[in-house]
C-alpha positions as CSV (number, residue, x, y, z in Angstrom):
1,M,-0.2,-88.4,59.6
2,D,3.1,-89.0,61.5
3,T,3.7,-86.4,64.2
4,T,6.5,-86.1,66.7
5,T,6.6,-84.2,70.0
6,T,9.1,-81.4,70.4
7,P,10.8,-80.8,73.8
8,T,8.2,-78.1,74.5
9,G,5.4,-80.6,74.1
10,T,3.9,-79.3,70.9
11,A,3.2,-81.6,68.0
12,S,5.1,-81.2,64.9
13,G,4.6,-83.1,61.6
14,P,5.3,-82.7,57.9
15,G,3.1,-79.6,57.6
16,D,4.2,-77.9,60.8
17,A,7.6,-76.7,59.6
18,P,8.5,-73.2,60.8
19,H,7.9,-70.6,58.1
20,T,11.0,-68.4,57.8
21,Y,10.0,-65.5,55.6
22,G,7.9,-63.6,58.2
23,T,4.5,-64.8,57.0
24,P,1.9,-67.2,58.3
25,P,2.4,-70.8,57.3
26,R,1.1,-71.7,53.8
27,E,-2.5,-72.5,53.2
28,D,-3.6,-75.8,51.6
29,R,-4.3,-73.9,48.4
30,L,-2.4,-71.5,46.2
31,V,-3.5,-67.8,46.8
32,R,-2.2,-64.4,45.8
33,A,-0.4,-62.7,48.8
34,G,-2.0,-59.6,50.0
35,D,0.6,-57.9,52.2
36,R,3.9,-58.5,50.3
37,R,2.6,-57.9,46.7
38,M,4.5,-55.8,44.2
39,L,1.8,-56.1,41.5
40,A,-0.9,-58.6,42.1
41,G,0.7,-60.9,44.6
42,V,1.2,-63.8,42.3
43,A,4.9,-64.3,42.9
44,A,4.6,-63.9,46.7
45,G,1.7,-66.3,46.7
46,I,3.7,-68.9,44.7
47,A,6.6,-68.3,47.1
48,D,4.4,-68.8,50.2
49,Y,2.9,-72.0,48.7
50,F,6.3,-73.6,48.1
51,D,7.9,-72.0,51.2
52,I,10.7,-70.2,49.3
53,D,11.8,-66.6,49.1
54,P,9.6,-64.4,46.9
55,T,12.7,-62.9,45.3
56,I,13.5,-66.3,43.7
57,V,10.1,-66.5,42.1
58,R,10.3,-62.8,40.9
59,A,13.7,-63.5,39.4
60,G,12.2,-66.5,37.6
61,F,9.5,-64.3,36.1
62,V,12.2,-61.8,34.9
63,V,14.2,-64.6,33.3
64,L,11.1,-66.0,31.6
65,T,10.2,-62.5,30.4
66,L,13.7,-62.0,28.9
67,M,13.7,-65.4,27.2
68,G,10.6,-64.8,25.1
69,G,8.0,-63.1,27.2
70,L,6.4,-66.3,28.7
71,A,6.2,-64.8,32.1
72,V,3.6,-62.2,31.1
73,P,0.8,-64.6,30.1
74,L,1.7,-66.9,33.1
75,Y,1.5,-63.9,35.5
76,V,-1.8,-62.8,34.1
77,A,-3.1,-66.3,34.3
78,G,-2.0,-66.5,38.0
79,W,-3.7,-63.1,38.6
80,V,-7.0,-64.4,37.2
81,L,-6.9,-68.0,38.4
82,M,-5.4,-67.6,41.9
83,P,-7.8,-66.2,44.6
84,A,-6.6,-63.3,46.7
85,E,-5.6,-64.0,50.2
86,G,-8.7,-64.3,52.4
87,A,-11.0,-64.6,49.3
88,D,-12.9,-67.8,48.6
89,V,-13.0,-67.5,44.8
90,S,-10.7,-66.2,42.1
91,I,-11.5,-63.5,39.6
92,A,-12.2,-66.2,37.0
93,E,-14.6,-68.0,39.3
94,E,-16.4,-64.7,40.1
95,M,-16.8,-64.0,36.3
96,L,-18.2,-67.5,35.7
97,H,-20.7,-67.2,38.6
98,R,-21.9,-63.8,37.2
99,E,-22.3,-65.3,33.7
100,R,-24.3,-68.3,35.0
101,A,-26.5,-66.0,37.1
102,R,-27.6,-64.2,33.9
């Protein structure tokens, strides 16, 4: 990994870009946001992962909803497949583990 040293002496590289939306830097995986959620945190989680404003993702969901309702199943899929912030597994993974334990 290529890193450079800033004038203050701290290393900075491709993954060390400052996060500008008031949240911690993104994790290595896609998770539902816990503190800025409006429904389930899917849009905010996607926005954190791609380091964009959550309003852009939410507007995209609105446009997809108005253009045929595609956003609804996508949002539900994100809700089930993306783990919550701080959780190790998603809702779908929990359900699979419970079924296998039976």
